[in-house]
C-alpha positions as CSV (number, residue, x, y, z in Angstrom):
1,M,-31.7,31.8,-21.8
2,P,-30.0,34.3,-19.5
3,T,-31.2,34.0,-15.9
4,T,-33.1,36.8,-14.1
5,P,-31.3,38.8,-11.4
6,T,-33.3,40.0,-8.3
7,I,-32.2,42.0,-5.3
8,D,-31.9,41.0,-1.6
9,H,-32.0,44.0,0.9
10,L,-29.5,42.9,3.7
11,P,-29.7,42.0,6.3
12,P,-32.1,38.8,5.6
13,P,-34.5,37.7,5.5
14,A,-36.3,40.8,3.9
15,R,-36.4,40.3,-0.1
16,G,-37.7,42.7,-2.7
17,R,-37.4,43.0,-6.3
18,L,-36.6,45.8,-8.6
19,P,-38.5,45.8,-11.8
20,V,-35.9,48.0,-13.7
21,I,-33.7,45.0,-13.7
22,G,-34.4,42.3,-16.2
23,H,-32.2,39.4,-17.3
24,A,-28.5,39.1,-17.0
25,L,-27.7,40.5,-20.4
26,Q,-29.9,43.6,-19.8
27,F,-27.7,44.4,-16.6
28,V,-24.6,44.1,-18.8
29,R,-26.0,46.6,-21.1
30,G,-27.5,49.1,-18.7
31,P,-26.0,48.5,-15.3
32,L,-25.1,52.0,-14.1
33,N,-28.4,53.3,-13.4
34,V,-29.4,50.0,-11.5
35,L,-26.3,50.4,-9.3
36,Q,-26.9,54.0,-8.8
37,D,-30.4,53.2,-7.7
38,L,-29.0,50.7,-5.3
39,R,-26.9,53.3,-3.5
40,S,-30.1,54.6,-1.8
41,Q,-31.2,51.0,-0.7
42,G,-28.7,50.2,1.9
43,D,-24.9,49.9,2.6
44,I,-25.0,46.4,1.3
45,V,-27.6,45.2,-1.3
46,A,-27.4,41.7,-2.8
47,L,-28.1,41.3,-6.4
48,H,-28.7,37.6,-7.6
49,V,-27.6,36.4,-11.1
50,G,-29.2,33.0,-11.3
51,K,-28.5,31.2,-7.7
52,L,-25.4,33.2,-7.3
53,P,-25.5,36.4,-4.6
54,I,-23.4,39.2,-5.5
55,Y,-23.1,41.5,-2.6
56,V,-22.9,45.2,-3.7
57,V,-21.0,47.5,-1.3
58,N,-22.2,51.0,-1.3
59,S,-20.8,52.5,1.9
60,P,-17.3,54.2,1.4
61,Q,-16.4,53.2,5.0
62,L,-17.2,49.5,4.4
63,L,-15.4,49.6,1.1
64,H,-12.4,50.8,2.8
65,H,-12.6,48.0,4.9
66,V,-13.0,45.7,2.1
67,L,-9.9,47.0,0.4
68,V,-7.6,48.3,3.0
69,T,-8.2,47.4,6.8
70,D,-9.3,43.9,6.2
71,A,-7.6,43.2,2.7
72,G,-6.3,39.9,3.5
73,S,-9.8,38.5,4.1
74,Y,-10.4,38.8,0.5
75,T,-9.4,37.8,-3.0
76,K,-10.0,39.5,-6.2
77,G,-13.4,37.6,-7.2
78,R,-15.3,36.3,-10.1
79,M,-14.6,39.2,-12.6
80,Y,-10.8,38.4,-12.2
81,D,-11.5,34.6,-12.8
82,K,-12.8,35.7,-16.2
83,T,-9.9,37.6,-17.0
84,R,-7.4,35.2,-16.0
85,P,-7.6,33.2,-19.4
86,V,-6.2,36.2,-21.2
87,V,-4.1,38.0,-18.9
88,G,-2.8,34.8,-16.9
89,N,-1.3,35.1,-13.3
90,G,-0.3,38.6,-13.7
91,I,-0.4,41.4,-10.8
92,A,-3.9,42.0,-11.5
93,T,-5.1,38.4,-11.1
94,S,-2.6,36.9,-8.8
95,E,-3.1,36.3,-5.2
96,G,-1.4,35.9,-1.8
97,A,2.4,35.7,-1.4
98,F,2.7,35.4,-5.2
99,H,1.0,38.6,-5.6
100,H,3.1,40.3,-3.1
101,R,6.4,38.9,-4.7
102,Q,5.1,40.2,-8.1
103,R,4.3,43.6,-6.7
104,R,7.7,44.1,-5.1
105,L,9.6,43.1,-8.5
106,I,7.3,45.2,-10.5
107,M,7.0,48.5,-8.4
108,P,10.7,49.9,-9.3
109,A,9.7,50.1,-12.9
110,F,7.0,52.7,-11.8
111,H,9.1,54.8,-9.6
112,R,9.6,58.5,-10.2
113,P,13.1,58.3,-12.1
114,R,11.5,55.7,-14.6
115,L,8.3,58.1,-15.2
116,R,10.6,60.8,-16.1
117,S,12.1,58.6,-18.9
118,Y,8.4,57.1,-19.9
119,S,7.2,60.9,-20.2
120,E,9.4,61.5,-23.2
121,A,7.8,58.2,-25.1
122,M,4.5,59.6,-24.1
123,R,4.9,63.1,-25.7
124,E,6.4,61.6,-28.7
125,Q,3.7,59.2,-29.4
126,A,1.1,62.1,-28.8
127,E,3.0,64.6,-31.1
128,S,3.2,61.8,-33.9
129,V,-0.6,61.3,-33.7
130,I,-1.6,65.0,-33.6
131,A,0.9,65.7,-36.4
132,S,-1.5,64.4,-38.9
133,W,-4.4,66.4,-37.8
134,K,-5.7,69.5,-40.1
135,P,-8.0,72.3,-39.2
136,G,-11.9,71.1,-39.9
137,Q,-10.9,67.5,-39.9
138,H,-13.5,65.2,-38.2
139,I,-12.0,62.8,-36.0
140,A,-13.4,59.7,-33.8
141,V,-11.8,61.0,-30.6
142,D,-12.5,57.6,-28.6
143,R,-10.7,55.6,-31.4
144,V,-7.9,58.0,-31.8
145,M,-7.2,58.1,-28.1
146,H,-7.3,54.3,-27.9
147,E,-4.8,53.8,-30.7
148,M,-2.8,56.4,-29.2
149,S,-2.9,54.8,-25.7
150,V,-1.9,51.5,-26.8
151,G,0.8,52.9,-28.8
152,T,2.2,54.5,-25.8
153,T,2.0,51.5,-23.7
154,V,3.5,49.2,-26.2
155,R,6.3,51.5,-26.8
156,T,7.0,52.0,-23.3
157,L,7.0,48.4,-22.6
158,F,8.9,47.3,-25.7
159,G,10.7,50.4,-27.2
160,T,10.4,52.0,-30.4
161,G,10.8,48.8,-32.5
162,I,7.4,47.9,-32.8
163,D,5.5,48.5,-36.0
164,N,2.2,50.0,-36.6
165,G,0.7,47.1,-37.6
166,T,1.7,45.0,-34.6
167,I,0.2,47.8,-32.4
168,A,-3.1,47.8,-34.6
169,E,-3.3,44.1,-33.8
170,I,-2.8,44.5,-30.1
171,D,-5.4,47.2,-30.1
172,Y,-7.9,44.9,-31.8
173,C,-7.2,42.1,-29.4
174,V,-7.5,44.3,-26.3
175,G,-10.6,45.6,-27.4
176,V,-12.4,42.3,-28.0
177,F,-11.1,41.0,-24.6
178,L,-12.6,44.0,-22.8
179,K,-15.8,44.1,-24.2
180,Q,-16.5,40.3,-23.6
181,V,-15.1,40.3,-20.0
182,I,-18.3,41.8,-18.2
183,V,-20.7,39.6,-20.2
184,R,-18.8,36.6,-19.0
185,T,-18.7,38.1,-15.3
186,M,-22.5,38.7,-15.3
187,T,-23.8,35.5,-16.8
188,P,-23.6,31.6,-15.8
189,N,-20.5,30.0,-16.5
190,F,-22.0,27.5,-19.2
191,V,-22.7,30.5,-21.4
192,E,-19.1,31.2,-22.2
193,N,-18.8,27.3,-23.4
194,L,-21.6,27.8,-26.1
195,P,-20.4,28.3,-29.7
196,L,-21.5,32.1,-29.8
197,P,-20.1,34.7,-32.0
198,G,-18.7,36.7,-29.1
199,T,-17.0,33.6,-27.6
200,R,-15.4,32.7,-31.0
201,K,-13.9,36.1,-31.5
202,F,-12.7,36.2,-27.7
203,E,-10.9,32.9,-28.1
204,A,-9.4,34.2,-31.4
205,A,-8.3,37.4,-29.8
206,R,-6.7,35.7,-26.7
207,K,-4.7,33.4,-29.0
208,R,-3.4,36.1,-31.2
209,L,-2.4,38.4,-28.4
210,K,-0.5,35.5,-26.9
211,T,1.3,34.8,-30.0
212,I,2.4,38.4,-30.2
213,V,3.7,38.9,-26.9
214,D,5.5,35.3,-26.9
215,T,7.1,36.5,-30.2
216,I,8.4,39.5,-28.9
217,L,9.4,38.1,-25.6
218,D,11.4,35.4,-27.4
219,E,13.2,38.0,-29.4
220,R,14.1,40.1,-26.3
221,L,15.3,37.3,-24.1
222,R,17.8,36.3,-27.0
223,A,19.1,39.8,-27.6
224,T,22.3,40.8,-25.9
225,E,21.9,44.6,-26.4
226,E,20.5,46.6,-23.3
227,R,17.4,48.7,-24.0
228,D,15.8,51.3,-22.0
229,D,12.1,50.2,-21.9
230,L,9.8,48.6,-19.3
231,L,10.6,45.1,-20.4
232,T,14.0,45.5,-19.7
233,L,13.5,46.2,-16.1
234,L,11.2,43.3,-15.6
235,I,13.6,40.9,-17.1
236,A,16.5,42.3,-14.9
237,A,14.3,42.3,-11.8
238,R,15.5,40.2,-8.9
239,D,13.6,38.9,-5.9
240,E,15.4,40.8,-3.1
241,E,14.7,37.7,-0.7
242,T,15.7,34.9,-3.1
243,G,17.5,36.4,-6.1
244,E,15.3,34.9,-8.5
245,P,14.0,36.5,-11.8
246,L,10.6,36.5,-13.2
247,S,10.2,33.3,-15.1
248,R,9.2,33.6,-18.7
249,Q,5.5,32.7,-18.1
250,Q,5.6,35.4,-15.3
251,L,7.0,37.9,-17.8
252,H,4.4,36.9,-20.4
253,D,1.6,37.5,-17.9
254,E,3.0,40.7,-16.7
255,V,3.3,42.1,-20.2
256,V,0.0,41.1,-21.1
257,T,-1.6,42.6,-17.9
258,M,0.1,45.9,-18.7
259,V,-1.2,46.2,-22.2
260,V,-4.8,45.1,-21.4
261,A,-4.8,47.3,-18.0
262,G,-3.2,50.2,-19.6
263,A,-4.8,50.6,-23.0
264,D,-8.4,51.4,-22.3
265,S,-8.4,53.0,-18.9
266,T,-6.2,56.0,-20.1
267,A,-7.6,56.1,-23.6
268,Y,-11.2,56.5,-22.5
269,T,-10.3,59.0,-19.7
270,L,-8.6,61.2,-21.9
271,S,-11.6,60.8,-24.3
272,W,-14.1,62.0,-21.6
273,L,-11.8,64.8,-20.6
274,L,-11.6,66.1,-24.2
275,H,-15.4,65.6,-24.5
276,E,-16.0,67.7,-21.4
277,L,-13.5,70.5,-22.6
278,G,-15.4,70.6,-26.1
279,R,-18.7,71.4,-24.4
280,N,-17.2,73.7,-21.7
281,P,-15.2,76.5,-23.6
282,A,-14.6,78.4,-20.5
283,I,-13.0,75.7,-18.7
284,E,-11.1,75.0,-21.9
285,A,-9.8,78.8,-21.9
286,R,-8.5,78.2,-18.5
287,L,-6.7,75.2,-19.5
288,H,-5.2,77.2,-22.5
289,H,-4.2,80.2,-20.4
290,E,-2.3,77.6,-18.0
291,L,-0.5,75.9,-20.6
292,D,0.5,79.1,-22.5
293,T,1.8,80.4,-19.2
294,V,3.8,77.7,-17.8
295,L,5.1,76.2,-21.4
296,N,5.1,79.5,-23.4
297,G,4.8,77.2,-26.7
298,R,7.6,74.7,-25.9
299,P,6.9,70.9,-25.6
300,V,5.7,69.9,-22.1
301,T,8.1,67.8,-20.0
302,F,7.9,66.0,-16.7
303,D,9.3,68.7,-14.8
304,D,6.3,71.0,-15.9
305,L,3.7,68.7,-14.4
306,P,3.6,70.0,-10.5
307,R,3.0,73.6,-12.2
308,L,0.1,72.6,-14.2
309,E,-2.1,72.7,-11.3
310,Y,-5.4,73.6,-13.3
311,T,-4.6,70.4,-15.8
312,Q,-4.1,68.2,-12.9
313,R,-7.7,69.3,-11.4
314,L,-9.0,68.7,-14.7
315,I,-7.9,65.0,-14.8
316,Q,-9.1,64.5,-11.2
317,E,-12.4,65.7,-12.0
318,T,-12.7,63.3,-15.1
319,L,-11.6,60.6,-12.8
320,R,-14.4,61.3,-10.6
321,L,-17.2,61.9,-12.9
322,H,-16.2,59.4,-15.7
323,S,-14.5,56.5,-13.7
324,V,-13.7,54.2,-16.2
325,S,-13.1,51.3,-14.0
326,W,-16.6,51.5,-13.1
327,I,-17.2,47.9,-11.7
328,Q,-14.7,45.9,-9.5
329,M,-15.1,42.7,-7.3
330,R,-13.9,40.8,-4.3
331,R,-14.3,37.5,-2.9
332,T,-14.3,36.7,0.8
333,I,-11.9,33.8,1.8
334,V,-13.3,33.5,5.3
335,P,-16.5,34.6,7.0
336,V,-16.5,38.4,7.4
337,R,-18.7,41.0,9.2
338,L,-19.3,44.2,7.1
339,G,-21.2,46.7,9.3
340,D,-24.1,44.5,10.8
341,T,-23.8,42.0,7.8
342,H,-22.1,38.7,8.1
343,L,-21.0,37.2,4.9
344,P,-19.9,33.7,4.4
345,A,-16.5,32.6,3.0
346,G,-16.7,32.5,-1.0
347,A,-19.3,35.4,-0.9
348,E,-18.8,37.7,-4.0
349,I,-18.7,41.3,-3.6
350,L,-19.0,44.3,-6.1
351,F,-18.5,47.8,-5.9
352,S,-18.7,50.8,-8.2
353,A,-16.4,53.7,-8.0
354,T,-18.2,55.4,-10.8
355,T,-21.6,55.5,-8.7
356,M,-19.9,56.1,-5.6
357,H,-18.1,59.3,-7.3
358,R,-21.9,60.5,-8.5
359,D,-23.3,60.1,-5.1
360,P,-24.9,63.7,-4.1
361,D,-24.1,62.8,-0.3
362,L,-20.5,62.6,-1.1
363,Y,-20.1,65.1,-4.1
364,P,-22.7,68.2,-4.2
365,D,-24.1,68.4,-7.7
366,P,-22.3,65.2,-8.7
367,L,-23.1,65.4,-12.5
368,R,-21.7,68.7,-13.0
369,F,-18.1,68.9,-14.3
370,D,-16.3,71.3,-11.9
371,P,-12.4,70.9,-11.6
372,D,-12.5,73.7,-9.0
373,R,-14.1,71.3,-6.5
374,W,-10.7,69.5,-6.2
375,L,-9.5,72.8,-4.4
376,S,-10.9,71.2,-1.3
377,P,-10.6,67.4,-2.1
378,P,-12.9,64.8,-0.4
379,Q,-12.2,62.2,2.1
380,R,-9.9,59.6,0.7
381,E,-12.5,56.7,1.1
382,S,-14.8,58.7,-1.4
383,F,-12.4,58.7,-4.1
384,Q,-11.0,55.3,-5.6
385,P,-10.4,55.7,-9.3
386,F,-7.5,53.3,-8.8
387,S,-8.7,51.2,-5.9
388,A,-7.0,51.2,-2.9
389,G,-4.7,49.2,-0.2
390,P,-2.5,46.5,-1.3
391,R,-4.3,45.8,-4.6
392,K,-4.2,49.4,-5.6
393,C,-3.2,49.7,-9.2
394,P,0.7,50.0,-9.3
395,G,0.4,51.9,-12.5
396,D,-1.6,54.9,-11.3
397,H,1.1,57.4,-11.2
398,F,2.1,56.2,-14.9
399,S,-1.4,56.8,-15.9
400,L,-1.7,60.2,-14.4
401,T,1.5,61.2,-15.9
402,Q,0.5,60.0,-19.4
403,L,-3.0,61.9,-19.1
404,A,-1.2,65.0,-18.1
405,I,1.4,64.9,-20.8
406,N,-0.9,63.8,-23.5
407,L,-3.4,66.6,-22.7
408,A,-0.7,69.2,-22.5
409,T,0.6,68.1,-25.9
410,I,-2.8,68.1,-27.6
411,A,-4.3,71.3,-26.0
412,T,-0.9,73.3,-26.8
413,H,-1.8,72.9,-30.5
414,W,-5.6,72.1,-31.0
415,R,-9.0,72.5,-29.9
416,L,-11.6,69.8,-30.3
417,V,-15.2,70.8,-30.6
418,P,-18.1,68.4,-30.8
419,A,-19.2,67.4,-34.4
420,N,-22.9,67.4,-33.7
421,R,-25.2,67.8,-30.8
422,R,-26.0,64.0,-30.2
423,K,-25.7,62.9,-26.7
424,V,-22.8,60.9,-26.0
425,R,-23.9,57.5,-24.2
426,E,-21.8,55.7,-21.8
427,V,-21.1,52.0,-22.7
428,P,-20.1,50.0,-19.5
429,A,-17.7,47.2,-20.9
430,A,-14.9,46.2,-18.7
431,V,-14.1,50.1,-18.7
432,L,-16.8,53.1,-19.2
433,R,-16.3,54.2,-22.5
434,P,-18.2,56.5,-24.9
435,N,-20.7,54.9,-27.5
436,R,-19.0,57.4,-29.9
437,L,-17.2,60.6,-30.1
438,P,-16.9,62.6,-33.1
439,M,-15.2,65.9,-32.9
440,V,-13.8,68.4,-35.3
441,V,-10.2,69.6,-35.0
442,Q,-9.5,73.4,-34.7
443,A,-6.2,75.2,-34.7
444,R,-5.4,77.3,-31.6
445,S,-5.6,81.0,-32.2
């Protein structure tokens, strides 16, 4: 049976117990309220899963210390140990000097000139999806945005030669993996070795995704023609100190990392944004006015994005209120002091950008969707949708560009209104996604 978490209030030896927390599986299914409640109980609170203490950091200042000021004293932690069987030793899971080398090799692929090129693929993918919509059509927005995001990520990585069937397979494999990773993080290690249905699906999806990526890589490494995509840049990358390229295994791990990391986060951020527009017609009208004024009916381009100021504020507010990367972890390499608390080497640290972004002490009326709050941005430490420091997501500008291009493309042609009055619930898997998001397509007047 799953073990029962308890709560330690730091510094020791004071110990209390929160009755709202049941066994580990209950925490996986309903952790946001638990983590939100913990924010009022101290800058650091220890959550026990079995005998393992996981230290929840609530203070933005202490979190900045973990991520930026003293980042060298921490590794990625338990959650990333659980992702490594799927993504390998890519930039999301690698550590130390190897991670720094990988980051140097990969970052040029996300510089501004490359984003301009990717933006065309982003718009074309969005246009191909919305071209089939009809007025009055009911669509599952969360599923459609996920398929569109996976398609964009795959075609940006590999070019246009990937068929829809392969994209659908990748989409399925990524979905299975991301649903299981939090369960594996918050339960004892032996559970993942049990012959449970979720474990079998996880292993089958891992093997299938590996086979798909290996097949594409083998074909590309044998090819002689030059292509204008992200994989071409990764193959051509050379270490500035040694002149060495990425090995085949490193290429594989980075490609899988990009597919897994890029698919869910952008898809569900866009889904939440469309949900907010659907229930806030006045905000939606302001978006339409800006798009009509700036674009005047033509397709959006990369150069339009700086002028779409309200569009950018909509994205920032969605990243705050619906931070899909709701849980992240680190592990101490050496003994550290955080505020008044001393943590030993090997301590597991957990932090939640989502609950921080909903803290009323940091954001007045935090559950209200208000794009205009970004006319006066908060302190940097209080807004961490892509993490911070040397481990900050290297694809943050890629994601922001994709969100803006996709939103502008959709909203130029269509409105999406709620299909019913049912409450949309948050499902905290590897990312924070809606349980279901049925909406009705309406043509723009």
